[in-house]
N, C-alpha and C positions, 0 to 999 in steps of 0.2 A: 256632712259636717267635716270641718278641717281636722287634720291630725293634731292632737295636742301634745305629742311627744316633741323632743328637741327638734327645733327647726333651724336649719342653717341657710336656707334659701327661700324661694317664694312659693314652692310647691305647697298645696295644690291649687293656688289661686291663679287666675288668668289676668295678665297685665292688660289694662285698657289700652286702646290704640291712641286715644286722645285724653288730655287731662285738663281739668278746670283751672288748676293752679300749679305752680312749681313747688310750693311748700305749704303745708298746714302745720301750724304750731298750736299745741294744746296747753293752755295755761298762760295767763297774762301777768305773771309775777316778774321778778327781775330777769330770769332766764328767758322766758317767753317774749318779753318786751324787747330785749336786746337781740334775740334771734330774728324777730320780725323786723326790727329796724334795719339790721344788716341786710336782710334779704331785699327789703324795699330799696335800700341805698344802692344796691347793685342791679336794680331794675328787674328783679324777679317778681312774679306775681305771688303774693303771700296772703294767706288767710289765717287770722289769729282767732282762736275760740276760747272764750272765758265764760264759765257758768256762774260766777259770783261777782266779784269786784275787780276792776282793773287795778293793777299795782300789787296784787297778791298780798302775802303775809307782811312783807317788808313795809309797805305803805300803810296797810290797814290795821295790823295787829302786832307788828314786830318792831323793826328798826325805828321808824318815825315816831309812833306813839311812845315807845319806851324812852327814847332820847328826849322827847318833849317833857315827859314826866321827870326824868333825871334832872333836866335843867331847872325846873321849878323847885324841886326838893333840894337841889344843891344850893340854890339861893337861900333857902330857909336855913340850911346847915351853916352857910357862911355868916348869915346874920347872927346866929347863935354864938359865933366865935368873935363877935365884935371887939371884945376886950383885947384879943390878940393883935388887933390893928389900932389900938390906942383909942378906941371909942367905947365909953363906959357901958352903954346899953343901947341896943336897938330892938324895939319890939315889932314883931311881925304878926299881923292879923290876917288869917286866911280862912277861906271856906273850902272844904273838901270838894264840893260840887264845882266851884269856880275853877279849881285846878284841873279836874277831870274834863271840864268843858273846854279849857284851854287846849288840852291834849287833842280833843276832837277838832278844834279849830285849826291846829297845826296840820293835822292830817288833811283836812279840807283844803288848806292852802297849798299843800304839796300835790294834791290829787291831780290838778290839771297837767302836771308833768307826765302823768301816766294815763291820761284820759283818752277816750275813744276819739274825740275831736282831734287831738294832737296826732294820734297815730294814723287816723284817716288822712290828715294833711300830709303825713310822711309817705303815704302810699300803701298803707296796710289796710286790708279788708278785714273788718272786725265783726264777729258774730257772737252775740250773747246767747248762750245756750249750753246744753250738755253734749259733749262729744263722745262718740264711740267709734273705735277703730274696728271696721268690719272686714278689712283685708289690708294687705300691705300698701295698697294704693287708694283705699277708700275710707273716708271718715263720714259718719252719719252725725248730723247735728239736730238736736231736738230743742226747740224754743217755743215761746208762747204762740208763735205763728204757725207751728207745725214742725214737720221733719223733712230734712233735705239731705241728699248725699252729695259729697264732694269727692271728685277724683283728683289725686295729687301725685306728683313724682316722688315726693319725700315727705316725711312726717318728723316733727320734733316734739317729743314729750317733755313738757315743762310743768308738770302737774303739782309740784311742790310737796310739802309735808304738813303734818298736823301734830298737835301735842299728843304725846303718848300718855294714855290713861291706864295705869296698872290695874290688874285684877285684884285689888285689895278688898277683902270682904267688908261690906257695909258702905263702901264708897258710893255705890249707886243710890244710897238713901240720903246722901249729902248733896246739897246744891253746890257742888265744887266749882272752883274757878280754874281756868287755864290762861295761857297767854293769849288765847283767842277771845275770851269773853270778859276778862278782868277790866277791860276798858269801858264796860257798861256800868261799872260800879258808880253809884251816886250817893250812897249812904256809907259814911266812914265806919268801918268795923272797929271794934275795940281790941279784939285779939285775932290774930291771923297766924295760922300754921302755914309755912312754906315748905313743901316737900321737894327737896332737891337743892344741892349746893353747887350746881353748875352755873354757867354764865347767866342764864335767864333767871333762875332762882335767886342768885346773889344780887343782881341788879334790882329786881323788883322788891326783894326783901328790904334793901337799904332805902329805897324810895318810900315805901309805905311806913317804915320805921320813922323816917324824917317827917312824915305827916302826922306822927303821934300815935300810930297803930302799934300795939304791943306785938312784936314779931317773935315767933318761935321757929327758927330755921332748922329743919330736921334733915340730916344727911347720914346715909348709912355707911359711907366711907370714913376713914380716919381724919380726913381734912377736906376743906372746901377746894373747889377748882382743881380737881384731882389730876387734870392733864398738865398742870403747871408744876414747876419745882416747889418743893416744900416751903422754901423761904418766901415765895410768892403767896402761898396759902396763908402762911403765918402773918404776913403784913395785912392781908384783907381781913382775916379773922380777928386780929387785934383791933383794927378799926371798927369792925362790926360790934364787938363787945364793948368798946369804949362808947359807942353810940347807943348802947342799951339793947342791942339785938341778942336774944337768947339763942346762942348757937349750940345745937345738940349734935355732936359728932358721934358716929358709931351707934346711931339710933335707927332701927329698922321699923317702918310702919307695918303693923300686923293686921289691924282691923279698925273699923270705925263703928262707934255705937252712939246711940242717943239715950241719955238717962235723965229723967226729970226735966226734959226740955233742953238739956245741955248737949252740945256736940262734943264728943270725946274721941281722940285718937289714942289707941293703945299701941305703944311702941315698945320694942324690945331693946334693952341696953344692958350689956354685960350679963346676959342670961336672965335678966329680970324684966317683967312687964311694967311699963311706966305709963300712967294715964296723962294725957295732955288735953286740957279743955280749950276750946276755941269757938269763935263765931264764924270765921270764914277759913277755908283751906284753899291754897293755891297749889295745884299740881304742876310741878316744873321739873320733871325728871327725864326730859328728852323729847325727841320728835321722831315720828315714823313717816316714811315716804307714802304718798298717795298712789297706790298701784292698783287699786280695785275700782270697778265701776265704769271703766271706759274701754273695755275690750282686750286688755293685755292677755288675760288668761285664755280667752277664747281663741286668739290667733297664735298663742304660744310664745309671746315675748318672755324671755327668761329673766328671772330675778336672781340677785346675788344672795349669798348667805346672810347679808345684812338686811335682806328684804327690800332692797332698792332695785331699780331697773339695772340689769347687768349691761354695762357698756364696755367697749374695748378702748384702746388708746386713742381712738378717733371720735369717741362719743357715740359710736354706732352700737345698736343692739345686735342680737343674732339675726336680724333682718338688715341687710346692707343699706336699705333706704329709710330705715326708721332709727332715729337718734334720740338721745335723752340728755338733759342737762339740768343743773340746779339740784335742789334738795331731793328730788325724786331719784336722782342718779347717785348722789354722794360723790366722793366720801366726805366732802366738806359741806357744811350747811351755813354758808355765808352768802350774803347778797353779792359780794364782789367775786366769789368763785363761781356763782351761778352765771354772772355776766361773762367771766372768762370762758367757761364751758360753752356758753351760748355762741360765742364767736367761732369756736372750733366746730360746733355742731352745725351751724348754719353754713359756714364756708365749705365744710366737707359734704354737706347735703347737696349744695348747689354746684360745687365744682370738683367733687371727688372723682369724677370720671377722668379728670386731668391730673390732679395731684391732691393728696390727702395730708393733713397736718395733725401731728400728735399733740394732744393737750399737754401744755407745759405746767407742771405742778412744782417746779423746782424752787420757786420763791412764793410762798403763800403766807401773807400776814393776817393777823386777827387781833381783836382787842375786846376786852371785857370792860364795860363802862361803869364799873363800881368806882367808889372813891376810897382808896386810890385806884386810878385806872391801871389796867394790866394790858400790855401789848407784847406781841411776840412775832418773830419771823424766823423760819428755820428751826433748828434743833435747840432744845434746852438740855440741861444736864441729864435728867432722868431718861430722855429719849436716846441721847448719845450713849449712855451706859447700857441701855437695853440693846442697842445695836452693836455694842462692843467697839465703839469708835474711840480712838485716842483724841484728846482735846486739851486745850488750855483755857483758863478762865481769866478774863480781865473784868474787874468789878469796880464801879465808881459809885460812891454813896452821894445821893442828892442832897444830903444834909450839909455837904461842903460847897454847894453851888450858890454863888452870890445871888442870882435871881430868885432861886427857890427860897433862900433866906429872906430876901426882901419881900417876897409874896407870902411869907409865913406858911410855906408849903415845903419846908425842908425835910422831906421824908421820901423814902423809896430809893431806887437804885437803877443803874444800867449795868447789865451783865452781858458780855460778849464771849461766845465760844469761838475759838480759832484752831486751825490745824497746828499741831505742835511745831514750834520753831518758825512758823510763818504767820503772815498777817491775813491770810485767807479766812473769811468769816464763815462759820458754820451755822451760827444762829445768834439771835439777840433777844433778850427779855428786858423790858422796861416796866418798872412799877413806879407810879407817881403822877404828878400833875401833867395832864396833856400827853400821856404816854402814847395814846393812839395817834397823835400827830407827830411826835418825836420819832416814832419807829420808821416813818417814811424815808428818812435819809438812809437807813440801813436796808430797807427794801430795795431802794435804788442801787445801793452799793453791792448787794448780793446779786441782783439781777444782771448787773453789768460788770461783775467780777472786780469790783473796786475793793482794795484791801484797807486795813486800818492805817497804813502809812499815808495814804492819800486823804483819808478822812481827817487825820491829824494835820495835814498840810493845807486843809481848806479853811478859809477865814469864816468864822462864825461871829455874828454880831454880839457885842457885849453891852449890857448884860441880858442874856436870854437863857431860857431853859434848854435851847438847842445846843448850847455850849457843852452840855453833859456828854453829847455824842463825841465831841472832840476830846474831852478830858478822859473818857474811858479809853480812847485810842492812845492817849498819852500814858495811861497806866500800862498798856501793852508795850509801848515803846520803852519805858523805863525798865520793864522786865526783860527786855531784849537788847540792852545796851551792849555795844562792842567793848567789853571790859579791857581786852588787850590793847586796843587802839586808844582808849581813854587813858590807860596808864602811860603809854608813849606820849600822848599829848600833854599830860601833866608834867612829864620830864622835860618836854620842849619848853613849856612856859617857865619852868624852874630855871632852865638853862638861860633863857632870855633875861631873867631878872638878875643873873650874875651870881 
């Protein structure tokens, strides 16, 4: 049996003399697909192993279905505001089943992008089955046709993550929902408890509230979206309450019971127990990396304190030819960061004998697709304070933006943190309509060291929401006017007038 203590090399395994493939990738989610694609593009022989569905969480239970549901429910919300647009009344008739079926149709439409057929055409050998790493150079695959062993020069672990289900007493007796199985709902619940005020909980809570479900959003922290600044949380919370969502902050779920056929959550708030009756409960309090069941413990692949696969700056594990990317590695759980890590993992796995590349986390954007949307890149104020960094804030209120006013979406803001006295951008937060799209300009600016002066000097089409990015740069400029020079110019103009 191999030694299960800390392993920094390949002892006690013997390296094969020949290999079936250059690279084995475990998991066909975002990270695994990108890693496989890159390997095939540079003419390496690559085998991709997936035990469930191609596309992983993003396609099947995450990004795509949630955004499809958001689009349908956003339309309902807009129709309910028809009077704001000068239209006395618009009635919308909908069927819950039809909307949930549309979500599945959208998934099915996108699915060919991640399909076996497409990746076979790209040069990727795909196996549907359960993978197990049995040595640093060997992966065993079990499928309905039997078990086979593949020898490989390198391995990339892209096994993803799953919803975290907390050990709350009584939860096991409730047919609870997670972001994995909520898409199977076809009967509209009357009352739904959503456990968790993070991005997933907030997005889905608003969606189902707009479908007429009575939502009780339970969050143990003092505010929603705790990673964002408090003014961001305030904007989202205010909209939720306006839309009828019962937001319960500083409520801790203690246990679940069933009394007289009714499902009840017992929560603690300010030292007192409060019963909350519901029909369905959505558990949305985080995700946990998939690190068990495919050989990591047996060969001694190390885990981090966060219980993700421990990787170095090059996405390598404690085995120099085994890499990890995406949710299974962290620290970010976004599709776009999985793709970013996959590039580094695959290039380092295939060409690391010549040169290795450090994963660049310097500019990582993300968005929460609530209404209003929340998008961020770089630092916000609470992070800057925690790091002890000095900063300046430039703030532009979208209530002043012509296009936002014309669209009856005059709410939210753009906030930019800069180095004191300079236009170098430390971070940007946008709250409002299409925030996830508007942030792209600042992602580019930060990536290529473009300051606010150049953003201000760039033409933005009028009238667009994108002008907000220019106007917040203008706020910075006004706060850094050359006062002495302006006084001299004023005297010059006065002299010319005689």
